[in-house]
N, C-alpha and C positions, 0 to 999 in steps of 0.2 A: 378423388377428394382434393385434387390439386388444381382444378380448373379455376381460372380467373373470373371475377365478376365481369359480365359483359357490359358494354356501355348502356344498353337498354335496361338492364336489370339494376344497375347502380345509379343511374341518373335520376335525380329528383330535385325539385326546387321548392323554396319557401321564402316568404317575405322576410327581409332583414334590412332594417334601416332603408326602406324603400328600394331595396335591391334584391334580386333573386340569386339564390345560392344553389349550385348544382354539385352533387357528390357523384363522382365518376372515377373510373380507373385512371391512374396516372399514365402519362405518355412520355415518350422520349423528349418532346419539346418542353416538358415540365421540369426537367432534371435540375437545371441551375436555379430555377425559381424555388424548388423544394429545398435545395441546399441553403439558399439565402433565408427562406422562411424559417427553417429549423434553427439556423444560427441566431436570428433576431429573437425567436421565441425563447431560446434556452441560454443564450449568452448575451443578449441585449439588456436594456434597461426599460422599465415601465410596465412589463407584463408580469403577471403573478406566477408564471411558469419558469421564470428565469432561474438559472443555476449559477450565474456569474459569481456569486459570493461563495460558491462551493467548489466549482470546477472551472478551469480555464481551457483554452484550446478550442478547436472547431468541433462541433457536434457530429458532423458527417461530411462527406465529400461526394463529388459527382460520380466517381467510379463506384462507390458503394451503392448509390441510388440506381445506377445502371445495372448493377448486379441483381438488385431486387427486381427490376423490371424483367430481367431475363430468367429469373428463377421461377419455375412452374409451381413451387410450393408457397410462393409469396403472392399476396394480394396487396398492392399499394394503391390506396385511394387518395384522390385530391378533391378538395372542396374549392369550387371556383365561384367568385362573385362577379356578376355581370357588369358592375360599375363600382368605382371607388369614390365617386363624388360624395363629399360630405362626411367621409369616414376618416377620422384623424389618423395619420400615420400610414395609411395605405397608399397614398399618392406616390410614395417612393418605392413601392414594391415593384420588382421587375415584371415585365410583360411576358407571359408564358407563350403567347401565341405567335410571336415573331420569330423568324429564322435566326436572328442574331442572339437569341436567348440561350443557345446551347454552345458551350465551349468545350475544349478538349478535356478528357477525363484526367483527374489528378493521378499522380503516380503512387500516392500513399496507399498501402495495403489495407483492406478491410479486415476488421476483427469481428466484433460482435455486433451485428446490425441492430440499429435502434438504440443501443446503449453505449457503443464505442465512442471514444473521444479521439479524433484524428488531427494530426498536424495538417495544415493546408490553408488555403486562402480563407480569410474571414468573409462573412457576408458583405456583398458590395452593393446591396440594393439601395442604401441611402445615398450613394454617390451620384446616381443619375435618375432624377425624377422622371416618371413615365406618365403619359397622358391617360385620360380615362379610358376604360375598356375592361374586358374580362381579366381577372387576376386570380391566381391560386392563393387562397388565404388559409388553407388548412390541409393537413395530410396525416396519414397513419398507415402502417402496414401490419399484416399478420403473416406469420410463417408457420405453416402446418408441419408438425413433427410426426415421426413414426410412432406407432403405439408402443407404450412402455411394457415392462414385463407382466403387468396385470391386464394388458389389453386396453388401457386407457389412452385415448387420443387427445392431444393437446395442440394448441397453437399459441405462439408468442405474439404479443402486441408490442409495437415499438414505433420509433420515428413519429411520435404522436405530437403534433404541433398545431397551434392556431395563432395566427398573427396577433400580436398584442393589441392592434387597433380594432379588433373585432372579437376579443375575448369576452367572456361573461354574457354571451348572447345565445348560448345553447348549441353552438356549432360542434364543440368537442363531443357532446353527447350524441349528436347525429352521426358523426363519423364512427364513434364507438359502436352504436347500434347497427350501422350498416355492415360493419365487419362481423359483429356477433351474429346477425341474421345469415350472412353468407356462410359462416362456419357451421351454424346450426343446421342449415340445409345440406351441408357437406358431411354431416354426421360427427363433427368434432365435438368432444364432450366437455372440454375445459379450455377456457381462455386464460392465459398466464401473462403476467407482467412483472418486471423487476423495477422497483421504485427506489430511487436514490434515498438513502437515509438522511435524516435531518430535514425532511420535507413533509411535516405533518399535514399541511394543507393538501398536498397531493395524495397522501394516504387517505385522507378523509373524502376527497373527491371520488376516488375509486371505490371506496366503501359505499358511498351513496349510489354508485352505479353497479352494485352487485358483487364486488370483489371482497374477498376475505383474506386476512393475513394467514399464511400457512405456518408461520413461526420459523421458516427457513430464511437464510440470507446467503448471499454470494459475494465474493470480492468485487470491487469496482472493475468494470469490464475494460476500461481504457487505460491510458498511461497513468500510473499512480503518481507520477511527478506533477500532473496537472491538478491534483487534489489540493484544495485550499484547507481541508480538514484531514489530517493524517488518519489513515485507517478507515475512512468512510467506505461503507459497503452498500449493498442493494438488497432490499427486502422483497421476498417473493410473495406475490398476491395472486389469487386465482378466482375465477368466476365460472360456475357451472353453466353450461349452455343448453343441456337437454332436460326436459321435464322428467321429474321422478328421480 
């Protein structure tokens, strides 16, 4: 139940602003682009997923993403658009296909994948505009967990980001459903996510996609000094994956 989605199984395309989008397993060449993407989605301005008013610091770093790629319990997906022409804000997103896109891993240690807040370099995508061509514009991961004492199998969803320039076009839902289908076929029973409190719009989005609030909450997973709101925690939400 820990096999990755194959390129053939995950790859799919759909029209979006006259461009095709492919959902596929992430690769080593995607690492820095995913770091920049997550940073702009959660710490930038203009997107509805931003947490900049609640949390400072970097959302993830290259070493953490590489650990995900190496972990057999993790499935990290990337959504790639074949061109950025005419899509506002995407012309500055780094190119994932070139050899210069991968830099040395950061030294900062990983804590909780997908929800940790790490010190490290901020997203640098806006500093160097890239020419038109394939770009990674979305990502998310799931980590399969061992069965609990009741024999229930769960997977955690995290590092879920869509570039602000292409938000509200259904890409997030496609990424989520690709992960859910993979987990369903692997026999996983419940998909779980921890959602930052004071984000009612995020809670509502997940509820529309089959998640329910469990009533449980956990402390903020990252550095508490980065919280703009003291004592802010994370609410646990779950979505059943198997019929019946």
